[in-house]
Structures are given as structure tokens and as C-alpha cells.
mmCIF file of the N, C-alpha and C atoms, coordinates in Angstrom:
data_MODEL
# 
_entry.id   MODEL 
# 
loop_
_atom_site.group_PDB 
_atom_site.id 
_atom_site.type_symbol 
_atom_site.label_atom_id 
_atom_site.label_alt_id 
_atom_site.label_comp_id 
_atom_site.label_asym_id 
_atom_site.label_entity_id 
_atom_site.label_seq_id 
_atom_site.pdbx_PDB_ins_code 
_atom_site.Cartn_x 
_atom_site.Cartn_y 
_atom_site.Cartn_z 
_atom_site.occupancy 
_atom_site.B_iso_or_equiv 
_atom_site.pdbx_formal_charge 
_atom_site.auth_seq_id 
_atom_site.auth_comp_id 
_atom_site.auth_asym_id 
_atom_site.auth_atom_id 
_atom_site.pdbx_PDB_model_num 
ATOM 1   N N  . UNK A 1 1  ? -17.629 -19.049 31.281 1.00 0.00 ? 1  UNK A N  1 
ATOM 2   C CA . UNK A 1 1  ? -17.646 -18.657 29.447 1.00 0.00 ? 1  UNK A CA 1 
ATOM 3   C C  . UNK A 1 1  ? -18.168 -19.358 28.828 1.00 0.00 ? 1  UNK A C  1 
ATOM 4   N N  . UNK A 1 2  ? -18.947 -19.192 27.951 1.00 0.00 ? 2  UNK A N  1 
ATOM 5   C CA . UNK A 1 2  ? -19.624 -20.630 26.896 1.00 0.00 ? 2  UNK A CA 1 
ATOM 6   C C  . UNK A 1 2  ? -18.883 -21.074 25.839 1.00 0.00 ? 2  UNK A C  1 
ATOM 7   N N  . UNK A 1 3  ? -19.283 -22.228 25.593 1.00 0.00 ? 3  UNK A N  1 
ATOM 8   C CA . UNK A 1 3  ? -18.331 -22.566 24.671 1.00 0.00 ? 3  UNK A CA 1 
ATOM 9   C C  . UNK A 1 3  ? -17.920 -22.034 23.260 1.00 0.00 ? 3  UNK A C  1 
ATOM 10  N N  . UNK A 1 4  ? -19.068 -20.945 23.168 1.00 0.00 ? 4  UNK A N  1 
ATOM 11  C CA . UNK A 1 4  ? -18.688 -20.207 21.762 1.00 0.00 ? 4  UNK A CA 1 
ATOM 12  C C  . UNK A 1 4  ? -17.233 -19.236 22.268 1.00 0.00 ? 4  UNK A C  1 
ATOM 13  N N  . UNK A 1 5  ? -17.464 -19.004 23.286 1.00 0.00 ? 5  UNK A N  1 
ATOM 14  C CA . UNK A 1 5  ? -16.077 -18.125 23.350 1.00 0.00 ? 5  UNK A CA 1 
ATOM 15  C C  . UNK A 1 5  ? -14.959 -19.074 23.783 1.00 0.00 ? 5  UNK A C  1 
ATOM 16  N N  . UNK A 1 6  ? -14.701 -20.107 24.279 1.00 0.00 ? 6  UNK A N  1 
ATOM 17  C CA . UNK A 1 6  ? -13.784 -20.800 24.307 1.00 0.00 ? 6  UNK A CA 1 
ATOM 18  C C  . UNK A 1 6  ? -13.389 -21.250 22.810 1.00 0.00 ? 6  UNK A C  1 
ATOM 19  N N  . UNK A 1 7  ? -13.812 -21.500 21.848 1.00 0.00 ? 7  UNK A N  1 
ATOM 20  C CA . UNK A 1 7  ? -13.772 -21.803 20.911 1.00 0.00 ? 7  UNK A CA 1 
ATOM 21  C C  . UNK A 1 7  ? -13.181 -20.708 19.738 1.00 0.00 ? 7  UNK A C  1 
ATOM 22  N N  . UNK A 1 8  ? -13.222 -19.617 20.267 1.00 0.00 ? 8  UNK A N  1 
ATOM 23  C CA . UNK A 1 8  ? -13.330 -18.773 19.818 1.00 0.00 ? 8  UNK A CA 1 
ATOM 24  C C  . UNK A 1 8  ? -13.917 -17.834 18.164 1.00 0.00 ? 8  UNK A C  1 
ATOM 25  N N  . UNK A 1 9  ? -15.034 -17.077 18.651 1.00 0.00 ? 9  UNK A N  1 
ATOM 26  C CA . UNK A 1 9  ? -15.897 -16.921 17.504 1.00 0.00 ? 9  UNK A CA 1 
ATOM 27  C C  . UNK A 1 9  ? -15.490 -15.971 16.810 1.00 0.00 ? 9  UNK A C  1 
ATOM 28  N N  . UNK A 1 10 ? -15.836 -16.528 15.277 1.00 0.00 ? 10 UNK A N  1 
ATOM 29  C CA . UNK A 1 10 ? -15.508 -15.703 14.198 1.00 0.00 ? 10 UNK A CA 1 
ATOM 30  C C  . UNK A 1 10 ? -15.691 -14.897 13.564 1.00 0.00 ? 10 UNK A C  1 
ATOM 31  N N  . UNK A 1 11 ? -17.137 -14.510 14.231 1.00 0.00 ? 11 UNK A N  1 
ATOM 32  C CA . UNK A 1 11 ? -18.002 -13.399 13.341 1.00 0.00 ? 11 UNK A CA 1 
ATOM 33  C C  . UNK A 1 11 ? -19.481 -14.170 12.644 1.00 0.00 ? 11 UNK A C  1 
ATOM 34  N N  . UNK A 1 12 ? -20.238 -13.023 12.149 1.00 0.00 ? 12 UNK A N  1 
ATOM 35  C CA . UNK A 1 12 ? -20.734 -13.718 10.994 1.00 0.00 ? 12 UNK A CA 1 
ATOM 36  C C  . UNK A 1 12 ? -20.710 -13.422 9.828  1.00 0.00 ? 12 UNK A C  1 
ATOM 37  N N  . UNK A 1 13 ? -21.101 -13.938 8.858  1.00 0.00 ? 13 UNK A N  1 
ATOM 38  C CA . UNK A 1 13 ? -20.437 -13.703 7.468  1.00 0.00 ? 13 UNK A CA 1 
ATOM 39  C C  . UNK A 1 13 ? -22.079 -12.798 6.841  1.00 0.00 ? 13 UNK A C  1 
ATOM 40  N N  . UNK A 1 14 ? -21.536 -11.991 5.409  1.00 0.00 ? 14 UNK A N  1 
ATOM 41  C CA . UNK A 1 14 ? -22.858 -11.235 5.504  1.00 0.00 ? 14 UNK A CA 1 
ATOM 42  C C  . UNK A 1 14 ? -23.838 -11.905 5.108  1.00 0.00 ? 14 UNK A C  1 
ATOM 43  N N  . UNK A 1 15 ? -23.841 -13.182 4.794  1.00 0.00 ? 15 UNK A N  1 
ATOM 44  C CA . UNK A 1 15 ? -25.223 -13.638 4.874  1.00 0.00 ? 15 UNK A CA 1 
ATOM 45  C C  . UNK A 1 15 ? -26.142 -14.010 5.831  1.00 0.00 ? 15 UNK A C  1 
ATOM 46  N N  . UNK A 1 16 ? -25.343 -14.288 6.736  1.00 0.00 ? 16 UNK A N  1 
ATOM 47  C CA . UNK A 1 16 ? -25.899 -14.338 8.155  1.00 0.00 ? 16 UNK A CA 1 
ATOM 48  C C  . UNK A 1 16 ? -26.535 -13.061 8.604  1.00 0.00 ? 16 UNK A C  1 
ATOM 49  N N  . UNK A 1 17 ? -26.162 -11.706 8.112  1.00 0.00 ? 17 UNK A N  1 
ATOM 50  C CA . UNK A 1 17 ? -26.514 -10.761 9.161  1.00 0.00 ? 17 UNK A CA 1 
ATOM 51  C C  . UNK A 1 17 ? -27.650 -9.984  7.868  1.00 0.00 ? 17 UNK A C  1 
ATOM 52  N N  . UNK A 1 18 ? -28.230 -11.044 7.025  1.00 0.00 ? 18 UNK A N  1 
ATOM 53  C CA . UNK A 1 18 ? -29.452 -10.696 6.246  1.00 0.00 ? 18 UNK A CA 1 
ATOM 54  C C  . UNK A 1 18 ? -30.670 -10.232 6.880  1.00 0.00 ? 18 UNK A C  1 
ATOM 55  N N  . UNK A 1 19 ? -31.289 -11.181 7.715  1.00 0.00 ? 19 UNK A N  1 
ATOM 56  C CA . UNK A 1 19 ? -32.457 -10.772 8.592  1.00 0.00 ? 19 UNK A CA 1 
ATOM 57  C C  . UNK A 1 19 ? -32.507 -9.857  9.878  1.00 0.00 ? 19 UNK A C  1 
ATOM 58  N N  . UNK A 1 20 ? -31.069 -9.313  10.079 1.00 0.00 ? 20 UNK A N  1 
ATOM 59  C CA . UNK A 1 20 ? -30.551 -8.605  11.323 1.00 0.00 ? 20 UNK A CA 1 
ATOM 60  C C  . UNK A 1 20 ? -31.195 -7.416  11.851 1.00 0.00 ? 20 UNK A C  1 
ATOM 61  N N  . UNK A 1 21 ? -31.754 -6.907  11.168 1.00 0.00 ? 21 UNK A N  1 
ATOM 62  C CA . UNK A 1 21 ? -33.119 -5.213  11.262 1.00 0.00 ? 21 UNK A CA 1 
ATOM 63  C C  . UNK A 1 21 ? -34.317 -6.342  11.925 1.00 0.00 ? 21 UNK A C  1 
ATOM 64  N N  . UNK A 1 22 ? -34.922 -6.977  11.226 1.00 0.00 ? 22 UNK A N  1 
ATOM 65  C CA . UNK A 1 22 ? -35.683 -7.861  11.713 1.00 0.00 ? 22 UNK A CA 1 
ATOM 66  C C  . UNK A 1 22 ? -35.576 -8.459  13.115 1.00 0.00 ? 22 UNK A C  1 
ATOM 67  N N  . UNK A 1 23 ? -34.511 -9.207  13.393 1.00 0.00 ? 23 UNK A N  1 
ATOM 68  C CA . UNK A 1 23 ? -34.303 -10.220 14.666 1.00 0.00 ? 23 UNK A CA 1 
ATOM 69  C C  . UNK A 1 23 ? -33.834 -9.139  15.675 1.00 0.00 ? 23 UNK A C  1 
ATOM 70  N N  . UNK A 1 24 ? -32.963 -8.231  15.567 1.00 0.00 ? 24 UNK A N  1 
ATOM 71  C CA . UNK A 1 24 ? -32.331 -7.519  16.600 1.00 0.00 ? 24 UNK A CA 1 
ATOM 72  C C  . UNK A 1 24 ? -33.583 -6.328  16.895 1.00 0.00 ? 24 UNK A C  1 
ATOM 73  N N  . UNK A 1 25 ? -34.315 -5.859  16.152 1.00 0.00 ? 25 UNK A N  1 
ATOM 74  C CA . UNK A 1 25 ? -35.586 -5.054  16.595 1.00 0.00 ? 25 UNK A CA 1 
ATOM 75  C C  . UNK A 1 25 ? -36.527 -5.887  17.548 1.00 0.00 ? 25 UNK A C  1 
ATOM 76  N N  . UNK A 1 26 ? -37.124 -7.322  16.971 1.00 0.00 ? 26 UNK A N  1 
ATOM 77  C CA . UNK A 1 26 ? -38.182 -7.834  17.586 1.00 0.00 ? 26 UNK A CA 1 
ATOM 78  C C  . UNK A 1 26 ? -37.413 -8.233  19.230 1.00 0.00 ? 26 UNK A C  1 
ATOM 79  N N  . UNK A 1 27 ? -35.996 -8.727  19.231 1.00 0.00 ? 27 UNK A N  1 
ATOM 80  C CA . UNK A 1 27 ? -35.727 -9.146  20.501 1.00 0.00 ? 27 UNK A CA 1 
ATOM 81  C C  . UNK A 1 27 ? -35.523 -8.009  21.320 1.00 0.00 ? 27 UNK A C  1 
ATOM 82  N N  . UNK A 1 28 ? -34.711 -6.574  20.751 1.00 0.00 ? 28 UNK A N  1 
ATOM 83  C CA . UNK A 1 28 ? -34.681 -5.544  21.730 1.00 0.00 ? 28 UNK A CA 1 
ATOM 84  C C  . UNK A 1 28 ? -35.499 -4.595  21.684 1.00 0.00 ? 28 UNK A C  1 
ATOM 85  N N  . UNK A 1 29 ? -36.702 -4.729  21.103 1.00 0.00 ? 29 UNK A N  1 
ATOM 86  C CA . UNK A 1 29 ? -38.060 -4.056  21.060 1.00 0.00 ? 29 UNK A CA 1 
ATOM 87  C C  . UNK A 1 29 ? -37.880 -2.730  20.889 1.00 0.00 ? 29 UNK A C  1 
ATOM 88  N N  . UNK A 1 30 ? -36.576 -2.531  19.642 1.00 0.00 ? 30 UNK A N  1 
ATOM 89  C CA . UNK A 1 30 ? -36.660 -1.079  19.571 1.00 0.00 ? 30 UNK A CA 1 
ATOM 90  C C  . UNK A 1 30 ? -35.956 -1.251  17.956 1.00 0.00 ? 30 UNK A C  1 
ATOM 91  N N  . UNK A 1 31 ? -36.125 -0.208  17.276 1.00 0.00 ? 31 UNK A N  1 
ATOM 92  C CA . UNK A 1 31 ? -35.806 -0.173  15.845 1.00 0.00 ? 31 UNK A CA 1 
ATOM 93  C C  . UNK A 1 31 ? -34.538 0.906   15.681 1.00 0.00 ? 31 UNK A C  1 
ATOM 94  N N  . UNK A 1 32 ? -33.334 0.413   16.152 1.00 0.00 ? 32 UNK A N  1 
ATOM 95  C CA . UNK A 1 32 ? -32.043 1.489   15.628 1.00 0.00 ? 32 UNK A CA 1 
ATOM 96  C C  . UNK A 1 32 ? -31.900 2.305   14.636 1.00 0.00 ? 32 UNK A C  1 
ATOM 97  N N  . UNK A 1 33 ? -31.418 3.437   14.452 1.00 0.00 ? 33 UNK A N  1 
ATOM 98  C CA . UNK A 1 33 ? -31.291 4.214   13.612 1.00 0.00 ? 33 UNK A CA 1 
ATOM 99  C C  . UNK A 1 33 ? -30.124 3.742   12.401 1.00 0.00 ? 33 UNK A C  1 
ATOM 100 N N  . UNK A 1 34 ? -29.946 4.384   11.414 1.00 0.00 ? 34 UNK A N  1 
ATOM 101 C CA . UNK A 1 34 ? -29.218 3.878   10.311 1.00 0.00 ? 34 UNK A CA 1 
ATOM 102 C C  . UNK A 1 34 ? -27.604 3.608   11.062 1.00 0.00 ? 34 UNK A C  1 
ATOM 103 N N  . UNK A 1 35 ? -27.125 4.747   11.570 1.00 0.00 ? 35 UNK A N  1 
ATOM 104 C CA . UNK A 1 35 ? -25.681 4.828   11.767 1.00 0.00 ? 35 UNK A CA 1 
ATOM 105 C C  . UNK A 1 35 ? -25.663 3.414   13.169 1.00 0.00 ? 35 UNK A C  1 
ATOM 106 N N  . UNK A 1 36 ? -26.471 3.110   14.079 1.00 0.00 ? 36 UNK A N  1 
ATOM 107 C CA . UNK A 1 36 ? -26.548 2.276   14.636 1.00 0.00 ? 36 UNK A CA 1 
ATOM 108 C C  . UNK A 1 36 ? -26.630 1.041   13.879 1.00 0.00 ? 36 UNK A C  1 
ATOM 109 N N  . UNK A 1 37 ? -27.105 0.792   13.023 1.00 0.00 ? 37 UNK A N  1 
ATOM 110 C CA . UNK A 1 37 ? -27.436 -0.479  12.164 1.00 0.00 ? 37 UNK A CA 1 
ATOM 111 C C  . UNK A 1 37 ? -26.042 -0.915  11.892 1.00 0.00 ? 37 UNK A C  1 
ATOM 112 N N  . UNK A 1 38 ? -25.359 0.233   11.186 1.00 0.00 ? 38 UNK A N  1 
ATOM 113 C CA . UNK A 1 38 ? -23.922 -0.053  10.732 1.00 0.00 ? 38 UNK A CA 1 
ATOM 114 C C  . UNK A 1 38 ? -23.164 -0.517  11.604 1.00 0.00 ? 38 UNK A C  1 
ATOM 115 N N  . UNK A 1 39 ? -23.211 -0.015  12.614 1.00 0.00 ? 39 UNK A N  1 
ATOM 116 C CA . UNK A 1 39 ? -22.234 -0.632  13.684 1.00 0.00 ? 39 UNK A CA 1 
ATOM 117 C C  . UNK A 1 39 ? -22.340 -1.916  14.452 1.00 0.00 ? 39 UNK A C  1 
ATOM 118 N N  . UNK A 1 40 ? -23.835 -2.211  14.379 1.00 0.00 ? 40 UNK A N  1 
ATOM 119 C CA . UNK A 1 40 ? -23.917 -3.237  14.913 1.00 0.00 ? 40 UNK A CA 1 
ATOM 120 C C  . UNK A 1 40 ? -23.470 -4.695  13.990 1.00 0.00 ? 40 UNK A C  1 
ATOM 121 N N  . UNK A 1 41 ? -23.806 -4.150  12.474 1.00 0.00 ? 41 UNK A N  1 
ATOM 122 C CA . UNK A 1 41 ? -23.686 -5.395  11.363 1.00 0.00 ? 41 UNK A CA 1 
ATOM 123 C C  . UNK A 1 41 ? -21.969 -4.940  11.458 1.00 0.00 ? 41 UNK A C  1 
ATOM 124 N N  . UNK A 1 42 ? -21.264 -3.895  11.900 1.00 0.00 ? 42 UNK A N  1 
ATOM 125 C CA . UNK A 1 42 ? -19.928 -3.885  11.603 1.00 0.00 ? 42 UNK A CA 1 
ATOM 126 C C  . UNK A 1 42 ? -19.184 -5.056  12.452 1.00 0.00 ? 42 UNK A C  1 
ATOM 127 N N  . UNK A 1 43 ? -19.664 -5.063  14.041 1.00 0.00 ? 43 UNK A N  1 
ATOM 128 C CA . UNK A 1 43 ? -19.329 -5.603  14.857 1.00 0.00 ? 43 UNK A CA 1 
ATOM 129 C C  . UNK A 1 43 ? -19.470 -7.296  14.640 1.00 0.00 ? 43 UNK A C  1 
ATOM 130 N N  . UNK A 1 44 ? -20.517 -7.571  14.227 1.00 0.00 ? 44 UNK A N  1 
ATOM 131 C CA . UNK A 1 44 ? -21.073 -9.135  13.976 1.00 0.00 ? 44 UNK A CA 1 
ATOM 132 C C  . UNK A 1 44 ? -20.084 -9.474  12.671 1.00 0.00 ? 44 UNK A C  1 
ATOM 133 N N  . UNK A 1 45 ? -19.474 -8.424  11.943 1.00 0.00 ? 45 UNK A N  1 
ATOM 134 C CA . UNK A 1 45 ? -18.634 -8.934  10.915 1.00 0.00 ? 45 UNK A CA 1 
ATOM 135 C C  . UNK A 1 45 ? -17.166 -9.006  11.405 1.00 0.00 ? 45 UNK A C  1 
ATOM 136 N N  . UNK A 1 46 ? -17.109 -8.559  12.601 1.00 0.00 ? 46 UNK A N  1 
ATOM 137 C CA . UNK A 1 46 ? -15.652 -8.827  13.591 1.00 0.00 ? 46 UNK A CA 1 
ATOM 138 C C  . UNK A 1 46 ? -15.128 -7.500  12.498 1.00 0.00 ? 46 UNK A C  1 
ATOM 139 N N  . UNK A 1 47 ? -15.614 -6.391  12.611 1.00 0.00 ? 47 UNK A N  1 
ATOM 140 C CA . UNK A 1 47 ? -15.175 -5.003  12.433 1.00 0.00 ? 47 UNK A CA 1 
ATOM 141 C C  . UNK A 1 47 ? -14.994 -4.195  13.475 1.00 0.00 ? 47 UNK A C  1 
ATOM 142 N N  . UNK A 1 48 ? -13.846 -3.290  13.085 1.00 0.00 ? 48 UNK A N  1 
ATOM 143 C CA . UNK A 1 48 ? -13.650 -2.539  14.039 1.00 0.00 ? 48 UNK A CA 1 
ATOM 144 C C  . UNK A 1 48 ? -14.747 -1.432  14.181 1.00 0.00 ? 48 UNK A C  1 
ATOM 145 N N  . UNK A 1 49 ? -15.260 -0.853  15.434 1.00 0.00 ? 49 UNK A N  1 
ATOM 146 C CA . UNK A 1 49 ? -16.135 0.222   15.260 1.00 0.00 ? 49 UNK A CA 1 
ATOM 147 C C  . UNK A 1 49 ? -15.889 1.407   16.044 1.00 0.00 ? 49 UNK A C  1 
ATOM 148 N N  . UNK A 1 50 ? -15.776 2.538   15.744 1.00 0.00 ? 50 UNK A N  1 
ATOM 149 C CA . UNK A 1 50 ? -15.703 3.553   16.775 1.00 0.00 ? 50 UNK A CA 1 
ATOM 150 C C  . UNK A 1 50 ? -16.726 4.628   16.407 1.00 0.00 ? 50 UNK A C  1 
ATOM 151 N N  . UNK A 1 51 ? -17.557 4.776   17.590 1.00 0.00 ? 51 UNK A N  1 
ATOM 152 C CA . UNK A 1 51 ? -18.746 5.717   17.582 1.00 0.00 ? 51 UNK A CA 1 
ATOM 153 C C  . UNK A 1 51 ? -18.444 7.348   17.899 1.00 0.00 ? 51 UNK A C  1 
ATOM 154 N N  . UNK A 1 52 ? -19.015 8.144   17.422 1.00 0.00 ? 52 UNK A N  1 
ATOM 155 C CA . UNK A 1 52 ? -19.025 9.320   18.513 1.00 0.00 ? 52 UNK A CA 1 
ATOM 156 C C  . UNK A 1 52 ? -20.295 9.836   18.179 1.00 0.00 ? 52 UNK A C  1 
ATOM 157 N N  . UNK A 1 53 ? -21.522 9.681   19.221 1.00 0.00 ? 53 UNK A N  1 
ATOM 158 C CA . UNK A 1 53 ? -22.286 9.967   19.486 1.00 0.00 ? 53 UNK A CA 1 
ATOM 159 C C  . UNK A 1 53 ? -22.965 10.659  20.437 1.00 0.00 ? 53 UNK A C  1 
ATOM 160 N N  . UNK A 1 54 ? -24.021 11.763  20.794 1.00 0.00 ? 54 UNK A N  1 
ATOM 161 C CA . UNK A 1 54 ? -24.620 12.001  21.779 1.00 0.00 ? 54 UNK A CA 1 
ATOM 162 C C  . UNK A 1 54 ? -25.227 11.004  22.543 1.00 0.00 ? 54 UNK A C  1 
ATOM 163 N N  . UNK A 1 55 ? -26.154 10.240  21.652 1.00 0.00 ? 55 UNK A N  1 
ATOM 164 C CA . UNK A 1 55 ? -26.866 9.561   22.114 1.00 0.00 ? 55 UNK A CA 1 
ATOM 165 C C  . UNK A 1 55 ? -27.039 7.937   21.387 1.00 0.00 ? 55 UNK A C  1 
ATOM 166 N N  . UNK A 1 56 ? -27.425 7.063   22.115 1.00 0.00 ? 56 UNK A N  1 
ATOM 167 C CA . UNK A 1 56 ? -27.310 5.856   20.942 1.00 0.00 ? 56 UNK A CA 1 
ATOM 168 C C  . UNK A 1 56 ? -26.348 4.943   21.090 1.00 0.00 ? 56 UNK A C  1 
ATOM 169 N N  . UNK A 1 57 ? -25.587 5.073   21.650 1.00 0.00 ? 57 UNK A N  1 
ATOM 170 C CA . UNK A 1 57 ? -24.279 4.162   21.774 1.00 0.00 ? 57 UNK A CA 1 
ATOM 171 C C  . UNK A 1 57 ? -24.661 2.643   22.548 1.00 0.00 ? 57 UNK A C  1 
ATOM 172 N N  . UNK A 1 58 ? -25.394 2.613   23.583 1.00 0.00 ? 58 UNK A N  1 
ATOM 173 C CA . UNK A 1 58 ? -25.941 1.894   24.465 1.00 0.00 ? 58 UNK A CA 1 
ATOM 174 C C  . UNK A 1 58 ? -26.679 0.486   23.802 1.00 0.00 ? 58 UNK A C  1 
ATOM 175 N N  . UNK A 1 59 ? -27.310 0.963   23.005 1.00 0.00 ? 59 UNK A N  1 
ATOM 176 C CA . UNK A 1 59 ? -28.052 0.355   21.791 1.00 0.00 ? 59 UNK A CA 1 
ATOM 177 C C  . UNK A 1 59 ? -26.994 -0.194  20.658 1.00 0.00 ? 59 UNK A C  1 
ATOM 178 N N  . UNK A 1 60 ? -25.971 0.277   20.185 1.00 0.00 ? 60 UNK A N  1 
ATOM 179 C CA . UNK A 1 60 ? -25.086 -0.436  19.680 1.00 0.00 ? 60 UNK A CA 1 
ATOM 180 C C  . UNK A 1 60 ? -24.419 -1.720  20.340 1.00 0.00 ? 60 UNK A C  1 
ATOM 181 N N  . UNK A 1 61 ? -24.232 -1.295  21.279 1.00 0.00 ? 61 UNK A N  1 
ATOM 182 C CA . UNK A 1 61 ? -23.433 -2.330  22.321 1.00 0.00 ? 61 UNK A CA 1 
ATOM 183 C C  . UNK A 1 61 ? -24.526 -3.635  22.536 1.00 0.00 ? 61 UNK A C  1 
ATOM 184 N N  . UNK A 1 62 ? -25.843 -3.527  22.539 1.00 0.00 ? 62 UNK A N  1 
ATOM 185 C CA . UNK A 1 62 ? -26.839 -4.288  22.963 1.00 0.00 ? 62 UNK A CA 1 
ATOM 186 C C  . UNK A 1 62 ? -27.023 -4.843  21.768 1.00 0.00 ? 62 UNK A C  1 
ATOM 187 N N  . UNK A 1 63 ? -26.923 -3.856  20.649 1.00 0.00 ? 63 UNK A N  1 
ATOM 188 C CA . UNK A 1 63 ? -27.573 -4.955  19.570 1.00 0.00 ? 63 UNK A CA 1 
ATOM 189 C C  . UNK A 1 63 ? -27.222 -6.111  18.864 1.00 0.00 ? 63 UNK A C  1 
ATOM 190 N N  . UNK A 1 64 ? -25.743 -6.439  18.963 1.00 0.00 ? 64 UNK A N  1 
ATOM 191 C CA . UNK A 1 64 ? -25.420 -7.813  18.295 1.00 0.00 ? 64 UNK A CA 1 
ATOM 192 C C  . UNK A 1 64 ? -26.057 -8.860  19.166 1.00 0.00 ? 64 UNK A C  1 
ATOM 193 N N  . UNK A 1 65 ? -26.240 -8.446  20.817 1.00 0.00 ? 65 UNK A N  1 
ATOM 194 C CA . UNK A 1 65 ? -26.825 -9.558  21.577 1.00 0.00 ? 65 UNK A CA 1 
ATOM 195 C C  . UNK A 1 65 ? -28.440 -9.584  21.326 1.00 0.00 ? 65 UNK A C  1 
ATOM 196 N N  . UNK A 1 66 ? -28.789 -9.261  20.127 1.00 0.00 ? 66 UNK A N  1 
ATOM 197 C CA . UNK A 1 66 ? -30.261 -9.707  19.730 1.00 0.00 ? 66 UNK A CA 1 
ATOM 198 C C  . UNK A 1 66 ? -30.502 -10.692 18.706 1.00 0.00 ? 66 UNK A C  1 
ATOM 199 N N  . UNK A 1 67 ? -29.460 -11.079 18.420 1.00 0.00 ? 67 UNK A N  1 
ATOM 200 C CA . UNK A 1 67 ? -29.123 -12.545 17.611 1.00 0.00 ? 67 UNK A CA 1 
ATOM 201 C C  . UNK A 1 67 ? -28.747 -13.909 18.245 1.00 0.00 ? 67 UNK A C  1 
ATOM 202 N N  . UNK A 1 68 ? -29.800 -14.670 18.078 1.00 0.00 ? 68 UNK A N  1 
ATOM 203 C CA . UNK A 1 68 ? -29.727 -16.146 18.752 1.00 0.00 ? 68 UNK A CA 1 
ATOM 204 C C  . UNK A 1 68 ? -28.044 -16.310 18.442 1.00 0.00 ? 68 UNK A C  1 
ATOM 205 N N  . UNK A 1 69 ? -27.167 -16.207 17.496 1.00 0.00 ? 69 UNK A N  1 
ATOM 206 C CA . UNK A 1 69 ? -26.239 -16.694 17.239 1.00 0.00 ? 69 UNK A CA 1 
ATOM 207 C C  . UNK A 1 69 ? -24.782 -15.943 18.299 1.00 0.00 ? 69 UNK A C  1 
ATOM 208 N N  . UNK A 1 70 ? -25.554 -14.998 18.810 1.00 0.00 ? 70 UNK A N  1 
ATOM 209 C CA . UNK A 1 70 ? -24.140 -14.130 19.730 1.00 0.00 ? 70 UNK A CA 1 
ATOM 210 C C  . UNK A 1 70 ? -24.756 -14.867 21.363 1.00 0.00 ? 70 UNK A C  1 
ATOM 211 N N  . UNK A 1 71 ? -25.684 -15.825 21.587 1.00 0.00 ? 71 UNK A N  1 
ATOM 212 C CA . UNK A 1 71 ? -25.721 -16.018 22.774 1.00 0.00 ? 71 UNK A CA 1 
ATOM 213 C C  . UNK A 1 71 ? -24.522 -16.499 23.658 1.00 0.00 ? 71 UNK A C  1 
ATOM 214 N N  . UNK A 1 72 ? -24.439 -15.660 24.646 1.00 0.00 ? 72 UNK A N  1 
ATOM 215 C CA . UNK A 1 72 ? -23.472 -16.384 25.279 1.00 0.00 ? 72 UNK A CA 1 
ATOM 216 C C  . UNK A 1 72 ? -22.218 -15.220 25.471 1.00 0.00 ? 72 UNK A C  1 
ATOM 217 N N  . UNK A 1 73 ? -22.007 -14.671 24.146 1.00 0.00 ? 73 UNK A N  1 
ATOM 218 C CA . UNK A 1 73 ? -20.936 -13.728 24.002 1.00 0.00 ? 73 UNK A CA 1 
ATOM 219 C C  . UNK A 1 73 ? -21.152 -12.504 25.043 1.00 0.00 ? 73 UNK A C  1 
ATOM 220 N N  . UNK A 1 74 ? -19.941 -11.687 25.292 1.00 0.00 ? 74 UNK A N  1 
ATOM 221 C CA . UNK A 1 74 ? -20.004 -10.394 26.170 1.00 0.00 ? 74 UNK A CA 1 
ATOM 222 C C  . UNK A 1 74 ? -19.457 -9.181  25.447 1.00 0.00 ? 74 UNK A C  1 
ATOM 223 N N  . UNK A 1 75 ? -20.122 -8.182  25.762 1.00 0.00 ? 75 UNK A N  1 
ATOM 224 C CA . UNK A 1 75 ? -19.823 -6.962  24.852 1.00 0.00 ? 75 UNK A CA 1 
ATOM 225 C C  . UNK A 1 75 ? -18.621 -6.113  26.080 1.00 0.00 ? 75 UNK A C  1 
ATOM 226 N N  . UNK A 1 76 ? -17.567 -5.574  25.678 1.00 0.00 ? 76 UNK A N  1 
ATOM 227 C CA . UNK A 1 76 ? -16.871 -4.609  26.892 1.00 0.00 ? 76 UNK A CA 1 
ATOM 228 C C  . UNK A 1 76 ? -17.466 -3.266  26.117 1.00 0.00 ? 76 UNK A C  1 
ATOM 229 N N  . UNK A 1 77 ? -17.588 -2.341  26.849 1.00 0.00 ? 77 UNK A N  1 
ATOM 230 C CA . UNK A 1 77 ? -18.298 -0.916  26.549 1.00 0.00 ? 77 UNK A CA 1 
ATOM 231 C C  . UNK A 1 77 ? -17.214 -0.267  27.069 1.00 0.00 ? 77 UNK A C  1 
ATOM 232 N N  . UNK A 1 78 ? -16.406 0.651   26.571 1.00 0.00 ? 78 UNK A N  1 
ATOM 233 C CA . UNK A 1 78 ? -15.628 1.844   27.452 1.00 0.00 ? 78 UNK A CA 1 
ATOM 234 C C  . UNK A 1 78 ? -16.400 3.037   27.106 1.00 0.00 ? 78 UNK A C  1 
ATOM 235 N N  . UNK A 1 79 ? -16.542 4.146   28.103 1.00 0.00 ? 79 UNK A N  1 
ATOM 236 C CA . UNK A 1 79 ? -16.902 5.194   27.933 1.00 0.00 ? 79 UNK A CA 1 
ATOM 237 C C  . UNK A 1 79 ? -16.305 6.512   29.040 1.00 0.00 ? 79 UNK A C  1 
ATOM 238 N N  . UNK A 1 80 ? -15.435 7.216   28.349 1.00 0.00 ? 80 UNK A N  1 
ATOM 239 C CA . UNK A 1 80 ? -15.017 8.557   29.577 1.00 0.00 ? 80 UNK A CA 1 
ATOM 240 C C  . UNK A 1 80 ? -16.045 8.771   30.761 1.00 0.00 ? 80 UNK A C  1 
# 
């Protein structure tokens, strides 16, 4: 585990996600839809997220990893 995890990641503040869309889009080479942005932003702000969608859930799980501030963090994704 990385140092970020060992110290207990506190999440980002609203001011930290101002350039979220640009940074995530550049790193992931994709532009998420509005519902995906909302879920990505919520995760970064340490909010619970529940998404029911036919497609697009993987991008939501990957989205937070598009920020340099989340380097070394892990996402657990549960799917039936």
C-alpha cells in the first residue's frame, strides 16, 4: 500500500475538483457523460455512490484515478 492509504485518504475538497473534467479527460483519453462526472466527483469528495446504468460504470470506477492526487489509491468495484 502507498503512503496515501496508510495515512488515511481524506478525499478532495470542492476547490480541488475544479479542473476535474479536464484532468480526467486528458489522462483517460475519454470524456465522461454528465452522470459519470457526478459519480466521479462524488467519490473524490468521499460521498457514497450508487449507479444503475446499462453501460458506463467502468469509467466511473476509473475516473478518480485520472487525477494525480489519487495516485496509489485502489478502487473496489462490485458487480453481479
